[in-house]
N, C-alpha and C positions, 0 to 999 in steps of 0.2 A: 457395482462398487464405485463407479464414477459419481453417482448421486450421493453416496455416503461421504466421499471426499469433498463434494460440493457443499454439503451441510457443515462439515468440519471447517471448511474455508469461511463460510458465512458467520459462524459463531466465534472462530478464533481471532479474526481481525479486530473487531471492536473490543474484545477483552484485552488484547495486546495494547491497543491504543489507549484504553482507559488506564492501564497500569504504567504505560509510558508517561502519561500526564502526571500520574502520582509520583513517579521516580524523579522527574525534573523539578519537583518542588523542593528537593534537597540535594540534587546533583546537577552538574553541568551537562547540557545536551550532547556535546561532542564526546565527553568522556563516557556518558551513559551509553551512547551509541556503540562505542568501541567495546565496552564490557559485554554488552548483549551479543554482539557478533563473535567476540572471542569465546564466550561460553558455547555458542552454536558450533564454531569451528572445532573446538576441542571435542565436542560430542560426536563429530563426524569422523574423527581419526580412525577409530576401530573399523569402520565400514569402508573407508577409503583404501585400506590396505588390500582389499579384495578386488579392486578395479585395475584392469590393464590399461594404464594411462597412455602408454606409448602407441596404442592402437587407434587412438582417437585422432580425427583430422585436426589440422592446425586451426581451422576456422572455428572449431568448438572453443578453443582457448581464447581466440581473439574476441569472439562474441561474448564469452563468459567474463572477460576482463572489462569490456564495455558495460556489461550488465552490472558488474560489481561496483564500478565507478558511479553509475547512475543510482544504484541502490544505496550506497553509503552516503552520498551527498543528499539524495532525496529523503532518506530517513532522518538525517540531521535537520533538514528543513521541516519535516513533519513534527519532530519532537519539539523544536523551537516554537512551532505554531501552537502545539498543544500546551506548551508552557504559558503562552500569552493569551490564548483564546478559550472559548467554551467548546467542550466535546460535542455538544448537540448542535453547534453551528458548523464546526469544522468537519464533523463526520459526514453529513449529507453531501458536502462538496465533492466527496469521493465519486458521486454519480457522474461527475464531469469526466471521469476516467473513461467512461464508455465512448465519449466523443474523441478523446485523445487516442483511445484504443482503436477506434474505427479508422482514424487518420493514419496512425502508425501501421496498422495491419494492412491498409491499402498500399502504403508506400513500400513496406518490407515484404509483405506476403501476397499481395495482389487480391486481397479479400475486398470485394466491392459492395458498399451499402446500397440498399434500395430506397425508394421513397419513404417506406415505413421507418427506415433508419434515420432519415433526415427529420421526419416528424417527431421521432423519439428525442432527437437532439433539442428540438424546440420545446418539448414538454419538460425536459430536464432544466432548461434555462427558466421556464415559467415557474416550475416548482420551487426553484431556488429563490425566486422573488418572495414567496411566502416566508421562507426561513430567514432571509436577510432583512425582511421588514421587522423582525423582532429585535434588531440592533438599533442603536440610537442614530446611526447614519442612514438606515434604510437601504433599499436597493439603489445605490447611487455610486457616482465616481468616488465620493468621499470614502465609501466602504472599502474600495479597492486600494486606498492609501494606507489602510491598516496593515501593520506588520504581520499579524497572524494570518490574515487573509492572503497576503502576498506570498508568505512562506508556504501556506497550504496549497496554493495553486502551483507554486514552483515544485513542490513535492509531487503533486498530481501529474504534472507534465513529465517529470523524470520517470515516475513509476509507469505511466502509460506507454512511453517510448520503450522502457525496459521490458514491458510485457511482450511486445513484438519481437525484440531481440532474444528474450529468454525462450520463446517458443522455437526459434531457430536452433538454439542450443539443445533443447529437448528432442527435436526431430533428429538431430545428428548424433545424439548420445542416448540418454534415457532420463526419465524424471528424477531418478535417484542421483545419477551422476551430475546432472544439472544442479540439483540441490546442494551437493557437496561443494561444487565449484562456487556456487552462489554464496554460501556461508563463508568459505575461506577467503575468497577475494573481497567480499564485503568487509570482513575483519581486517584484511591487509590495507585496503584503501581507507578504512576508518582510522586505522593506526597512523597512516601517512598524514591524513587530515589533522589528527590530534597533534602530531609532532610539529607540523607547519603552523598550527594555530597558536603555538607557544604556551599552551595550557599545561600545568603540572598534573601528574597523576594524583588522583584523590582516592581515598578509601571509599568504596561504594557504600552508601547508606541504604539499608533495606535490601539485603541480598535475596530474600524470599521473593520480593517484587521483581528483581532482575531475572530470577529463574522462571517466574510466571510469564514475563514478557518474552524471554527466550523460548519457552515452551510454546507460547501462543504463536510466535513468529515461525517456529519450526513447523508446527501443524499447518499454519497458513501457507507457507511457501511450498512445502512438499505436496499438500493437497492441491495448490494452484498448479504446480507442475504436472500432476497427474490429470487434472481436469483439462489443462491446455493440450495435453497429448491427444485427447479424444474429442475436444470441442474447438470451434473457431474462437479466436481471441475475443472478438466483439461479443459473441454469444455468451462466453464464460464471464466476461466482465460485467455484462448486463445482469446476470443472475447473482453475481457477487454483491450487487447493490442492496439486496435484501438485508445485508449486514447493518445497513444504516438504521433499521428499526431497533436492532440490538444496541446500537450506539446511543440512540435517543434514550432508551431505558437506563443504560449505565450512566449517562450524563445526569439524568434525574436522580437516580438512586445514590450514586457515589459522590456527586459534586453539587447536588441540589440546584441544578440549572432550571430556569423558568420558561414560561410561554410555550409549553410543550404542545398545546393544541395546534397553533400555527405551524410549528416545526413538523408535527405529525402530518398535517395536510400537505405541506410542501414536499415532505419526504415521499408520501404516497404518489404524488404527481410525478416526482422524479423517477420513482420506481416504475410507474406506468410508461414513462418515456424509455426506460431501460428495457421493459418488456417488448415495446415496439421494435427496439433495435435487435431483438431476437430474430426478427424476420429478415434481416439484411442478408 
């Protein structure tokens, strides 16, 4: 069953990202983010009534709140990045999450990478060179001045740190309880960000796309929680990188993005780096 949820995780993430990019063509990123998590939290209510919340240790709530903050801010950064950049460029950057995951797992969980893990990190960086060379800036400092790249890496760092914190919540509760807390707290903090941003509520355009994103994120996060319960964080994050191949396909089919040959080669090298990290 763990491998079934792993496959669901690999497929659901790029689908959610593709429709997030579609949504922000007509909607604000901050407002879109709130609506998606609001839909998710409403869907959790019937299941949450069956949980004995007062029996959970306080640390579950503390870690869940921190995870919710990182999730809501990180998702806004991701959506803003998708609004400005190409899916087939930004998607493979997700492989850097293995590196963030290894570092955060070492700090938070004591999971120590081996030489193969470090070699995998180098391959991820090398593979990204192929992908970034398809941009007009190339693999240079100028590239990292681009707003979409900066936002994508900001989202990556937040989600990588969040992964280690989320596993602590799962260990102390369950994948399902962790999912309920994650949805509701992400909705709460997304609402707070919306209020402080000064943006007015807008009627969402394309509700079907919103439900598609919400469904994709729900499958992604619940399957992530279950996989994290039975696998080390770095191991799981490495396997998740297979989703980048799906991202390349969707970038080409939905948004007609070009230079797919170089992007495919770079992505495969990055996946190889992720596979080496499996041995840490």
